[in-house]
N, C-alpha and C positions, 0 to 999 in steps of 0.2 A: 457489135451488139445490135440486134434488131429489136425495135419496140413495137407495141401494138399487137395485132393478131399474129401469133406465131404459127408456123407450119410445123406440126409435130408428127413424128412417126413413133407409134407405140408398138414395141415388139414384145409380145406377151401371149402365152397360150392358155393360161388359167382364167376361166370366165370371171371368177370373183375379182381377181387382180385386174383384169381388163376393165371391169366396171369401175373400180377404184381409180385407175389411171385416167379413164375417160372422164370421170368426175373432176379429177385434178386439172385436166386440160380443157374443161368444158367451154371456156371462154375463147378458145383458140381453134384453129382448123387442124383437126387431127385425123389420122388414118391408122388403122390397126392391122398388124400382121401377126399371125400365130405360128408361122414357120420361118425358118431362115431363108428358104427359097423365095417365099412371098416378099419378105423384107428386102431382099436383094433386088428383086424385080422392081419394087417401089423406089429403091435408091437409084436404079438406072433410069427411071422415068420422071422422077420429081426431085425438086430441091427442098430440103427440110432445114429448119432453123434449129430444131431440137430433136434428138433421138433418145427415147427412153427405152433402154435395152435390157432384156432378161438374158440369162445364160441358158437355162433349161427350157427348150422349146419343143413343140410337137414336131414329129418327123425325125430324120436321122441326124441332121446338123444342129449345132448349138449356136449360141450368141457370139462365140469367137469367130465363126465363119462370117456372120454379119459384120462384125467389127473389122475384119480384114477387107471387106468390100467397101467400107466407108472412104478410106483414102483413095483418091482418084475418081470418086463418084461426084455427082452434082452436089452432094451434101457434105463434101469433105470438110467444110468450115463449120458444120453444125456443132452445137454443144451436145455432148453425149453424156447422158446420165445412166449409169448402170444401176438399175433398181433390183438386181438379182439378190435373192436370199442365200444363194450358193456362193460362199466367200471365195472358194478356190476358183470357181468359174468367173467371178467378178474380177479377180486378180489376173486371170488369163486375158480378159478383155482389156484391162488396164495396161498390160504389157504391149498389146497391139496398138492401143490408142492411149498413150501416156497422159494426154490432157483430159481424158474421161474422168468424170466425178463419180465415185462410188457412194451411192445413197440407197441402202437397202430399203425396200418397201416398208419394213417394220418401223424405220425411223420416220418415213414420210407420214405414216398413219399412226404414229405413236399416240397422238391425241388430236382433238378437233382444232385446237389453237395452232398447233404446228402445221396442220394441213391448210388452214386458212392463211397462215403467214406465207407458205410456199405459193399458194395461188395468187396472193396479192403481189408478191415479188415478181412473179412471171408476167404480170401486167406491164412491168417496166422493161422486159426483155429477157434475154437468156443469161445475162451476167449476174447470176444470183450468188450472193455470199452465203453458201450453204452452211458454213460453220455458224454464222450468226443466226440464220433462219432456223437451224435445228437446235440451237442452244435452248436449254430449258430456262424459261423466264418465270421463275416462281411457280413452276408447274410440278 
């Protein structure tokens, strides 16, 4: 588990979702890719601590192609969060990377308190207890 400033790869093609995820990771060093090809090039060049991955991307290839490139890359030890709203696509990614955590963006943005809890947990590193963080505490 890495603490402090995390190196984050955000793989998302929808501008509104890009903005939300950039806000979530604003305290960290993040880079954005909107296509699988760009994400794979970044994985070849840099080491990331956390990868926030969507399934449906711009271009021909999907998030499962990115997932297949993670093992053996410089970021093979990165925590992978699948934020995709496409449940079948998220499951495809999880079959490729069984340790990936599926947290649809709708759960991340459910309310401001949840969003803040996630951001606060990320200050302590990538080992986030997602079940606890996403639990509704009187909300």
